[in-house]
N, C-alpha and C positions, 0 to 999 in steps of 0.2 A: 973140518966140519962136514956133516953130511946134510943133505937136504931132507930131513925127516919132518914130517908134519907135526905141528904142536898138538900134544895130546891134552884132552880135558881131564882134570883130576876129579871131577865131580863135585868139587867144592865151590863155594861162592867166588865169583871173579873179583878182581880189584875194583872194577867199576861198580859192581853191585854193592861191595862193602862201602865205597865212597858215597854212593847214592843213599844208602841207609844211614850213614853218618850225617849227611847233609839234611835228610828229613828228620832226624832226631834233633838236630840243632834247630831247625826251623820250628819244630813243635815246642821246643824249650823256650825259644824267643817269643813265640806267639802266646804261650801260657804266661810268661813273665810280663809281657806287655799288657795282657788282659788284667792280670792281678794288679799291676801298677795303676792302670786306668781306673779300675774299681776303687782303689785306695784314694786316688785323687778326687774321684766323683764323690766319695763318701765324706772327704775333708771339705768339700765345697758346699755341703748342705748348710742351711741357715743355722747360725750359731756355732758352727764347727771352726777349727783354727784357720783353715784357708779362707773361709768366708770372712772371718774377722780381719785377717791380714789384708784381704783384697779391699775391704771397706775402709780400713785405716789408710791404705795407699791411695784410694780415691779421695778421701777427705784431706789428706796432708801429703801431696806428692813430693814436695821438696824434702820434707823430713824423711820420708820413706827412701828417697834416693840417697840421702845423706847416710842413713843407717846402713843401706846396702853397700855403699862405698866403703864405709868403715869396716864392715865385715869382710869385704873383699881384700882390703889392705891387711887386716889382721891375719886372715887365713892364707893370703898370698905370701906373706913374710915367713910364716912358719913352715910352709912347704917348699919354698924357694931355696 
């Protein structure tokens, strides 16, 4: 081996590529989070499904807990 200096090929370095990839993933996660938050907020408006579900859970918490438990058991058995 000789002690030759490392030559720059003029292309993007590995660090620059990694930085760009991280920024792209960050932007994708940010956009997805914003879309999901908007969908949840839309569902919470009066008369919408999440509003009705929250109202039902406040009115009958024991029944809501029982239904949630049954759904958990059903879906847990299918995936397990």
